[in-house]
C-alpha positions in Angstrom: -64.5 -7.0 -7.7 -62.5 -9.9 -9.0 -59.3 -9.0 -10.9 -57.8 -10.6 -14.0 -55.0 -13.1 -13.3 -51.7 -11.5 -14.1 -52.8 -7.9 -13.3 -50.1 -5.9 -11.6 -50.9 -3.1 -9.3 -49.4 -1.1 -6.4 -50.9 -0.9 -3.0 -50.0 1.6 -0.4 -50.3 -0.7 2.6 -47.7 -3.1 4.0 -49.3 -6.5 3.6 -50.1 -8.9 0.7 -53.8 -9.1 0.1 -55.5 -12.5 -0.6 -55.1 -13.7 -4.2 -52.0 -11.5 -4.7 -48.3 -12.0 -4.5 -45.6 -9.4 -4.2 -43.4 -9.0 -7.3 -39.9 -9.8 -6.0 -38.9 -12.3 -8.7 -39.6 -15.3 -6.5 -40.1 -18.8 -7.9 -43.5 -20.3 -7.4 -44.9 -23.8 -8.2 -46.5 -24.4 -11.5 -48.8 -27.0 -10.1 -50.4 -24.6 -7.7 -50.5 -21.7 -10.2 -51.3 -23.2 -13.6 -53.4 -20.4 -14.9 -50.7 -17.7 -14.1 -48.0 -20.0 -15.6 -50.2 -20.3 -18.8 -49.9 -16.5 -19.1 -46.3 -15.8 -17.9 -44.5 -19.0 -18.8 -40.8 -18.7 -18.0 -40.6 -15.0 -19.2 -39.2 -14.0 -15.8 -37.3 -17.2 -15.0 -37.8 -20.6 -13.5 -37.3 -24.1 -15.0 -40.7 -24.4 -16.7 -41.2 -27.9 -15.3 -41.7 -27.4 -11.6 -41.6 -23.6 -11.2 -41.6 -20.2 -12.8 -40.7 -16.8 -11.6 -42.8 -13.7 -10.9 -41.5 -10.4 -12.2 -39.0 -8.6 -10.0 -40.4 -5.0 -9.7 -38.4 -3.9 -6.7 -36.6 -0.6 -7.1 -32.9 -0.2 -6.2 -31.0 2.8 -5.0 -27.8 4.1 -6.6 -25.7 1.6 -4.6 -27.8 -1.4 -6.0 -29.6 -2.0 -2.7 -33.3 -2.8 -2.9 -35.8 -0.4 -1.3 -38.1 -1.9 1.3 -41.8 -1.1 2.0 -41.8 2.3 3.9 -38.4 3.5 2.6 -38.2 6.9 1.1 -36.6 6.9 -2.4 -34.1 9.4 -3.7 -36.9 11.5 -5.3 -38.4 11.9 -1.8 -41.4 9.6 -2.6 -42.2 6.6 -0.5 -41.5 3.2 -2.0 -44.7 1.2 -2.7 -44.7 -2.5 -3.5 -46.0 -4.0 -6.8 -48.3 -7.0 -6.6 -49.5 -9.5 -9.2 -53.0 -11.2 -9.1 -52.5 -15.0 -8.9 -56.2 -16.0 -8.5 -59.1 -14.4 -10.4 -60.5 -14.2 -13.9 -58.5 -15.8 -16.7 -58.3 -13.1 -19.4 -59.7 -14.0 -22.8 -58.0 -13.2 -26.1 -61.1 -11.8 -27.8 
């Protein structure tokens, strides 16, 4: 099943599936991701000319350190990464 571009989900496995990017606030090129840029713009950062940023959905502990895949959070639950779909169906506004 093909997902909508911009869909954010969590997967319980430790790798990035095809057509997805991990949500760590990284900058990505507009030219290679025009459809996603049309949806997100510079909401999460970037210069809007060459690049834009994905949302940063990493969780931090009380000391401000980021959790990593496989870490156990303070509530005893495992940390699970969030991913955004970068290739798929462009959502309509109907």
